[in-house]
C-alpha positions as CSV (number, residue, x, y, z in Angstrom):
1,M,-11.8,81.2,31.6
2,Y,-10.9,79.0,34.6
3,D,-11.4,79.9,38.1
4,E,-8.4,81.4,39.8
5,G,-6.3,78.7,41.4
6,A,-8.1,75.8,39.7
7,P,-6.0,73.6,37.4
8,P,-7.2,73.2,33.8
9,E,-9.2,70.1,33.1
10,P,-7.1,67.4,31.4
11,M,-7.7,67.0,27.7
12,P,-9.0,63.6,26.6
13,Q,-6.1,61.4,25.3
14,D,-6.3,59.7,21.9
15,F,-5.1,56.0,22.1
16,G,-6.0,55.3,18.5
17,P,-2.5,54.9,17.1
18,A,-1.4,52.6,19.9
19,D,-4.4,50.4,19.5
20,S,-3.9,50.3,15.8
21,G,-0.3,49.1,16.3
22,M,-1.3,46.3,18.7
23,Q,-4.0,45.1,16.3
24,S,-1.5,45.1,13.4
25,K,1.0,43.0,15.5
26,L,-1.8,40.6,16.5
27,K,-2.9,40.2,12.9
28,Y,0.6,39.6,11.7
29,S,1.1,36.9,14.4
30,L,-2.1,35.1,13.4
31,E,-1.1,35.2,9.7
32,G,2.1,33.5,10.6
33,I,0.6,30.9,13.0
34,I,-2.4,29.7,10.9
35,P,-0.2,28.3,8.0
36,L,2.0,26.6,10.6
37,I,-1.1,25.0,12.2
38,L,-2.3,23.8,8.8
39,I,1.0,22.3,8.0
40,I,1.0,20.4,11.4
41,L,-2.5,19.1,10.7
42,I,-1.6,17.9,7.2
43,V,1.6,16.2,8.4
44,A,-0.3,14.5,11.2
45,F,-3.0,13.3,8.8
46,L,-0.6,12.0,6.2
47,G,1.5,10.2,8.9
48,N,-1.7,8.5,10.1
49,Q,-2.7,7.5,6.6
50,F,0.8,6.1,5.8
51,G,1.1,4.2,9.0
52,F,3.9,6.2,10.7
53,W,1.6,6.7,13.8
54,S,-2.0,6.3,14.8
55,I,-4.3,9.1,15.8
56,P,-7.5,8.2,17.7
57,G,-10.6,9.1,15.7
58,L,-8.7,8.9,12.4
59,T,-7.5,5.3,12.8
60,D,-10.8,3.9,13.9
61,R,-12.6,3.9,10.6
62,E,-15.0,1.8,8.6
63,P,-13.7,-1.4,7.0
64,M,-11.8,-0.8,3.8
65,D,-13.4,-1.9,0.5
66,M,-11.3,-4.4,-1.5
67,L,-11.7,-5.6,-5.1
68,I,-10.2,-9.0,-5.9
69,I,-9.8,-9.5,-9.6
70,G,-9.4,-13.2,-10.5
71,S,-9.9,-16.3,-8.4
72,P,-8.7,-16.1,-4.8
73,S,-8.1,-19.4,-3.0
74,Q,-10.4,-20.6,-0.3
75,D,-7.6,-20.0,2.3
76,F,-7.4,-16.4,1.2
77,Q,-11.2,-15.9,1.4
78,N,-11.2,-17.5,4.9
79,V,-8.7,-14.9,6.1
80,L,-10.7,-12.1,4.7
81,N,-14.0,-13.5,6.1
82,Q,-12.4,-13.4,9.6
83,D,-11.2,-9.8,9.1
84,K,-14.6,-8.2,8.4
85,D,-13.7,-5.4,10.9
86,L,-10.8,-4.5,8.6
87,V,-12.1,-5.2,5.1
88,R,-15.1,-5.8,2.9
89,Y,-14.3,-7.6,-0.4
90,Q,-15.8,-8.3,-3.8
91,V,-14.5,-10.8,-6.4
92,R,-14.8,-10.1,-10.1
93,K,-13.4,-11.7,-13.2
94,V,-11.0,-9.9,-15.6
95,S,-13.6,-10.2,-18.3
96,T,-16.0,-7.9,-16.4
97,L,-13.5,-5.1,-16.4
98,T,-13.1,-4.5,-20.1
99,T,-14.9,-1.2,-20.0
100,N,-15.1,1.5,-17.3
101,A,-12.2,-0.1,-15.5
102,E,-10.8,3.2,-14.3
103,E,-14.1,4.3,-12.7
104,I,-14.7,0.9,-11.1
105,L,-11.2,0.7,-9.5
106,A,-11.6,4.2,-8.1
107,E,-14.4,2.9,-5.8
108,Y,-12.1,0.7,-3.8
109,D,-9.4,1.2,-1.2
110,I,-7.4,-1.9,-2.2
111,V,-7.3,-3.7,-5.5
112,V,-5.9,-7.3,-5.6
113,L,-5.0,-9.2,-8.8
114,D,-5.0,-12.9,-8.0
115,Q,-5.0,-15.2,-11.0
116,H,-2.6,-17.8,-9.6
117,L,-5.2,-20.6,-9.7
118,E,-6.3,-19.7,-13.3
119,A,-4.7,-21.0,-16.4
120,N,-5.3,-17.6,-18.1
121,K,-3.0,-14.9,-16.8
122,E,-4.1,-12.2,-19.2
123,V,-5.3,-8.7,-18.6
124,S,-6.5,-6.2,-21.1
125,R,-4.5,-3.1,-22.1
126,Q,-7.4,-1.0,-20.6
127,L,-7.2,-2.8,-17.3
128,G,-3.4,-2.5,-17.1
129,E,-3.6,1.2,-17.7
130,A,-6.4,1.6,-15.2
131,V,-4.3,-0.1,-12.5
132,Q,-1.4,2.2,-13.3
133,K,-3.5,5.3,-12.9
134,Y,-5.2,3.9,-9.8
135,V,-1.8,3.4,-8.0
136,S,-0.3,6.7,-9.1
137,S,-3.5,8.4,-7.8
138,G,-2.9,6.9,-4.3
139,G,-4.5,3.5,-4.5
140,K,-3.1,0.3,-2.9
141,F,-2.5,-2.6,-5.3
142,I,-1.6,-6.2,-4.4
143,L,-0.3,-8.6,-7.1
144,V,-0.3,-12.3,-6.3
145,M,2.4,-14.6,-7.8
146,D,2.2,-14.9,-11.6
147,S,-1.0,-12.9,-12.1
148,G,-1.2,-10.4,-15.0
149,I,1.9,-11.5,-16.9
150,R,0.2,-11.5,-20.3
151,R,-1.9,-9.1,-22.3
152,Q,-5.1,-10.1,-24.0
153,N,-4.9,-10.6,-27.8
154,D,-1.1,-10.1,-27.8
155,S,1.0,-13.3,-27.4
156,A,4.2,-11.4,-27.8
157,V,3.7,-9.6,-24.4
158,L,5.1,-11.3,-21.3
159,G,5.9,-9.7,-18.0
160,W,4.6,-7.0,-15.8
161,E,6.5,-4.1,-17.3
162,A,4.4,-4.6,-20.5
163,T,1.1,-4.9,-18.7
164,F,1.5,-2.5,-15.8
165,G,4.5,-0.3,-16.5
166,D,6.9,0.3,-13.6
167,I,4.4,0.0,-10.7
168,V,5.0,-3.7,-10.0
169,P,7.9,-4.3,-7.5
170,V,9.2,-7.4,-9.3
171,K,10.1,-8.2,-12.9
172,C,10.1,-11.3,-15.1
173,D,13.7,-11.9,-16.4
174,R,15.1,-14.9,-18.3
175,E,17.1,-17.1,-15.9
176,G,19.6,-20.0,-16.0
177,A,20.7,-22.2,-18.8
178,S,17.2,-23.0,-19.9
179,D,16.6,-19.3,-20.5
180,T,13.1,-19.6,-19.0
181,P,11.4,-16.4,-18.0
182,S,11.3,-16.3,-14.2
183,C,7.5,-15.6,-14.0
184,L,6.9,-18.9,-15.9
185,N,9.2,-20.9,-13.6
186,R,6.8,-22.1,-10.9
187,V,8.6,-23.9,-8.1
188,Y,7.2,-25.9,-5.2
189,V,8.9,-25.6,-1.8
190,A,8.5,-26.6,1.8
191,G,9.7,-23.5,3.5
192,R,9.3,-20.6,5.8
193,I,8.6,-16.9,5.3
194,Y,11.4,-14.8,6.9
195,K,11.4,-11.1,7.8
196,D,13.8,-9.0,5.7
197,D,12.9,-5.4,6.5
198,W,13.0,-5.4,10.3
199,K,11.3,-2.0,10.5
200,H,8.3,-2.7,8.2
201,P,4.9,-2.9,9.9
202,I,3.8,-6.0,7.9
203,M,6.4,-8.2,9.6
204,K,6.3,-6.5,13.0
205,G,6.6,-9.1,15.7
206,I,7.1,-11.9,13.1
207,E,10.7,-13.1,12.6
208,F,9.6,-16.0,10.6
209,A,6.5,-18.1,9.9
210,P,5.3,-20.7,10.7
211,R,6.8,-20.1,14.1
212,E,6.3,-23.4,15.9
213,G,8.3,-25.8,13.8
214,G,7.2,-27.2,10.5
215,A,7.0,-25.5,7.1
216,Y,4.5,-24.2,4.6
217,M,4.0,-26.0,1.3
218,L,4.3,-23.1,-1.1
219,E,4.2,-22.4,-4.8
220,T,6.4,-19.4,-5.8
221,F,8.6,-17.9,-8.5
222,P,12.3,-16.9,-8.7
223,V,11.4,-13.4,-9.9
224,N,13.8,-10.4,-9.6
225,L,13.3,-7.4,-7.4
226,T,12.6,-3.8,-8.5
227,G,11.2,-2.7,-5.1
228,K,12.0,-3.2,-1.4
229,Q,11.9,-6.8,-0.1
230,V,9.8,-7.0,3.1
231,A,10.1,-10.8,3.5
232,W,11.6,-13.8,1.7
233,I,10.8,-17.5,1.3
234,E,13.5,-19.9,2.3
235,Q,13.4,-23.6,1.4
236,Y,13.9,-26.4,4.0
237,P,16.4,-27.4,5.4
238,W,17.2,-23.9,6.5
239,E,20.7,-24.6,8.0
240,N,22.2,-25.6,4.6
241,Q,21.9,-22.2,2.8
242,T,19.1,-23.4,0.6
243,E,17.2,-21.5,-2.1
244,Q,15.5,-18.2,-1.3
245,Y,12.6,-16.6,-3.2
246,P,10.9,-13.2,-2.9
247,G,8.0,-13.5,-0.4
248,I,6.7,-9.9,-0.1
249,V,8.0,-7.0,-2.1
250,E,6.9,-3.4,-2.0
251,K,7.2,-0.4,-4.3
252,K,6.1,3.0,-2.9
253,L,5.0,5.6,-5.3
254,V,4.5,9.3,-4.4
255,I,1.2,8.6,-2.8
256,G,0.3,5.0,-3.8
257,K,1.6,1.6,-2.8
258,S,2.2,-1.6,-4.8
259,L,2.8,-5.0,-3.1
260,Y,3.8,-8.3,-4.6
261,F,3.1,-11.6,-2.8
262,G,5.2,-14.5,-4.0
263,Y,2.8,-16.9,-2.4
264,D,-0.9,-17.3,-1.7
265,P,-1.7,-14.6,0.9
266,G,-4.1,-17.0,2.6
267,I,-1.2,-19.2,3.7
268,S,-0.2,-17.0,6.7
269,K,-3.2,-15.2,8.3
270,G,-1.0,-13.2,10.8
271,I,1.1,-11.7,8.0
272,F,-1.9,-10.7,5.9
273,D,-3.8,-9.3,8.9
274,A,-0.7,-7.0,9.4
275,T,-0.8,-6.1,5.7
276,L,-4.4,-4.9,5.9
277,K,-3.6,-2.8,9.0
278,Y,-0.6,-1.4,7.2
279,L,-2.6,-0.4,4.1
280,R,-5.3,1.0,6.3
């Protein structure tokens, strides 16, 4: 019994149900926010990887590893030797990639096929298939001029569709009255390299090269495009609507990239420097 006139002591209140409700709401909010944060992080990482923007800490990486298959020119090697902060490279002959080609290519960030100084433009079926898988798995592939247009031990094969499938951004068609395949029609021009895709990072700040007068002495081919042209070669004199040839052409796969250079990449250091930064 209580003393007369004294109010009863308050009973303890149970806040359990309210606390439980707040915890449930907080848990529900976190469950919704965490996937959103993960999506933002993935988009940011992929944008950095594909060159849409640069994120400090992700962009400043070790030099890329490049494999050059064939015989790069001295000019090309000089450019790479001056870009040691961007790339480390190794040169191997096609004959050394007859076995385990798929595993070897997977060790590199960039693979270049450059046989333009060699008489033999052949690649094995195994190497062609390994390159296709490499690019479709996210690798970066650069094809130089008429490299890889033939398959070993099969004289009937001519052109990149037969050796590399659909990953190469140009094709070798028969052209003109002579019915000569375009990848066999080597031409020599005094010309400039002109920007075609004005938004592409490779030609950023470069309208044409060489910039200060003159022209490059180039070997190239009148191949047909299957990808997006980044730059073209125009023969001198430029004011007379002279011949044009594919200079740089790109084909983007789902996660990989394939570039075609219609001239020796060592000719224009600034353009190839930008190419390395783009692929990085």
